[in-house]
N, C-alpha and C positions, 0 to 999 in steps of 0.2 A: 149523436150523427157518426158512424163506426167510419173507418176509413175505407172498410170494401163499398158502404153505401154511399161515401161523397164519390168514389171513382166510377160508379157502376157507370157503364154506357160510355163514360169521354175512352174510347178504344180510339187506338191508329191505327195506321198498314203493319205496323211490328208487331204489333198483336196478331193480327190475323197469319202474318207470315209466322210465326210461332204457330199456329195451330196446325200448320202443316206438318212440323219438324220435319224444317229444312236438311240439317244433317242428315237425318235418316232417309231420308228419297233422295237425297244427291248421291249416300253407297246406296240405295237402291237403284240409282238411274244409272249408276254409273256398272253395277251385274247385267244392268238391262241391255244397254249401250253394246259391252261383252257380248252375250247373250247374242245378239246382233251381228257382228265382226266374225262369231266365230260359226252364224250358220252359212256365212257362203265362202266361195276361194277369192274374191275380191271383194269390192268396195261396195257397198250401202246404198242405194237410193236416197239421196239427200232426202227426198219427199217421206219417207218411212221414216230416215235418221231422227227426222225433228217433230214430224207430229205423231211418229209410235210413242216417240220418249216424253212427249208430249201431254198424252194422253193417262199414258201408265203416270205419269209424276201427279198430273190431279187428281186421279183415283187415288193414287195414295197421301193425297194431303186432306182430299175427301174424306177419308179413312184416319186421317191422325186426328183431324179435327171431330170424329164422334169418339175418340178414344176421350180425348181432352172433353168433350162434354160430359161421358158417361163420369170417368172418372175425378172429377171436379172434386167433389167432399171427400174421399182419400187423397188427392194429391194435395189440399191445404194442408193434411196431417205431415208430410214427407219432406224435409230442406231440400231434399234434390227436386220438390216440383212445386214444391210451396208457392212459387213466384209465377204460377205461370196465371195466363189471360183470363181463363176463365175460373179457372180455381179464386185469383184475385177479385175477379167482378168487371176485369176491366173491358169483356164481352162479356155480353148475356146471352143467355143458353140460347133465346131465341135464335139469335142475330148468327148464332153458331149452327146453330141446324140449318137456317137458309143458305149461309157459305157452306159446309159441309154437301147440302144439295145442288148448289152451283155448280160447284167443284166436281163433287161425283159425274154429274149432267152432261157438262162440257168436257169433260175428258171421255165419255163414253161415246159421248158422237163425235169425239173426234176420231177415234180409235173406229167404229162404227164404219164412218163416210170415206174417211181418208184411209186407214189399216185392214183389215179384214175383220169379219164375224169372230173365229174363232178367239183371237185377240183379246176380243171386245168383252167376252164372255166369259174368258178364263181371268180378265182383269178384275171383272163383276164377281165371279166367287172370291178371288182373292180378297178383295175390298170387304167382303161381307164377312169372310171368313175373319179375317182381323177387329174386323168394326163390331162385329155381332156374335159369331162364335168364340171367339179370344175375351171382349173387351167384357160381354157385356156376364155371359155364363162359364167361360174356362179360368176365367182368371181370379175371380172368387169363390169358385169350386172346388181344385185340386191344386196337389202341388206340382203336379208336372202339366199342367197350364202352357207353358213354353215350350214343351215337347210336342204336346200335339197341337197348338196354337202356331205353332213356326212354319208348320207346313204353308199357310199365307204368305208369308215374310220371303219365304225361299223362292215365289214366284217370280219375280222378275227375269232372272236371264234365259226363264221358260219362255215367259210373254215375248221379249227382245228376238226370239230366236222365229217367234212363229208370226212377229210381227212382219219377217222377211220372209218366209218360206208360205207362211200360212197352212202348216202342219205342224202334228206332234211329232217329235224324234227322239231314239233314245239317249243320244248326247244334248240334247237338252234338257232331258230328262237328270241324267248326271248332274247337271250346273244343278238343281232344284238341290240333287239326294247332298252334296255338295254345304250346301247354305242352310238344312236342313239338318245335317249332325254337327255344322257350328255353332247354330243356337243356341243350346243348353250349355255346355261351357262357355259360353258366350253372355250368357244371361246371368246364369246361374254365380260367376265371379262379381260381379256386379251383385246379385244376392246377400253376397256372404257380406260383402263389404256396407250393405243398407240393411244388413239384417232386423236390426231394432226398428227401421224405422216401415219397414214391412210389417211388422210385427205389432205397433200400432196402430199401422193401418186397416190391419185386420185382412191384410193378403198372403194366403196359403203358401206363398212361396218356401221351396223347398230348405234353406235352412233353417224357416222359421218351425214347420211341422215339422224336419225330423231331424234336426240339428246340424251344425257348422261339419266336422269331421265329417259324419254322413254325405254332405252336399260336397265337400273337396276331394273326396274317392270317387264319386260319381262324376264331377268334375275332369278329371283322372279319366275312367275309363272312358267318356265318350268322348276325350280328346283321342286316346285313341281309338275310336271310333271314324273319327274323324279324318285321321291319319292313312287308313287302309281307305276310305271310301275318298278323298283325295289323290290317290292312284289309280285310279278306275279310269279315267282319262287318259291315260297314259296306254294302260292294261287294255284299252279297247281301241287300242290305233286312234284316237278321236284327237291325243296329243304327244307329242314325243320327245325325246330325252332333254331339252332346256326345262318344257315343263316337271318331266320329273323329278332332276337336282331342285327346280325351284319350291316342288310341294317338299321333298324329303329336307330340306334345309327351314323350312317355315314350318313345319308341321315339329319338329325337334325341339325348334325353339318354342312351339306351345306346350310340349309337353314338359317342356323345364319348368315353364312357369307353374303348369298343372301341380304339377312335384314341387316347385315351394310353395306353395300354397299347404300343400300335403305336409310337407315338414312343419308348418308353424312354426318359424323363423321370421318372416319379416309380417310386422301389421300392416303392409299396403300390398302383401302379392296380392289381394280380391282386385284390387283399383288397378294394379300394374298388370295383371293376366286380361283384366277388359279390355284394357288398352291394345294391349298385346293383339288381342284377338280380330280389333278392327283392324290395324295394319297387318296382320295375316289376313283377312278377307281383300281387302285391295288391293296387295302384291298376289295374292294367288292368282286374282282375275287379271290382273297389267302381265303376269309371266306367261297367263295364258293365250293373252294378245299375241306377247312376243314370239314364243313358239308358233302360232297359228300361222302370223307372216312371217318369219324367218328362217326356220328350219322346215324343211322338208318329210311331211311324214313317211 
């Protein structure tokens, strides 16, 4: 009897919690909360703040569980993902399907009943975009997978915006555009660091198909795109000078790390860039919030 067979089905709550990719979901909910707060001049109604983000988080966790399920055969081949619950057999696939369905249905139910239909359907499209379009097709089909599929992961601030207002707005879409531009340099930095693992798993990530030097150049180019896009909230009078200062400082920091990767002098530059990209996004959205409440635009 193999170790995997021996532990099959012996799952605990922590395994199911891990299926939801809690760290990723927490970052998404941070942007969702800030999207809500930016949508109104005052405070968001408490019921929308709590139930809206709960519904979005449950749907995001559902999509993450589907990702674990579909990727279980490649997860076991990669050191970063080899100990995931389904890959290791701690959660059986059919249980993961039920778990994902329960989370998704609960999230959609909360959004439809307590928030609004627009947010519910946009959340569903985002869920399907990540769990089906990206995970099942794009990830294995093209090295541009993360560029095309990144739109689904960029949706949370817009979902937060629509949860409060019930309608689409250009400023909410700007928040999506920022995360959309942030996703390629963020993920490619990790892909460069884990290139051999992706190659072993036969996943056509950009550094696998086009080489590390090509990927590093494109990380730098996308970082410049991100820098320009991050200035749009100021250019459109959505936010003020405090935000502009923060966006410029954080953007220069991101460019610095992209250049460090291109110089190829620091063997850990890929992982350092990946870590900085997470700090960048969190800090950028927090500065948005500070500007929104502290600075008169």
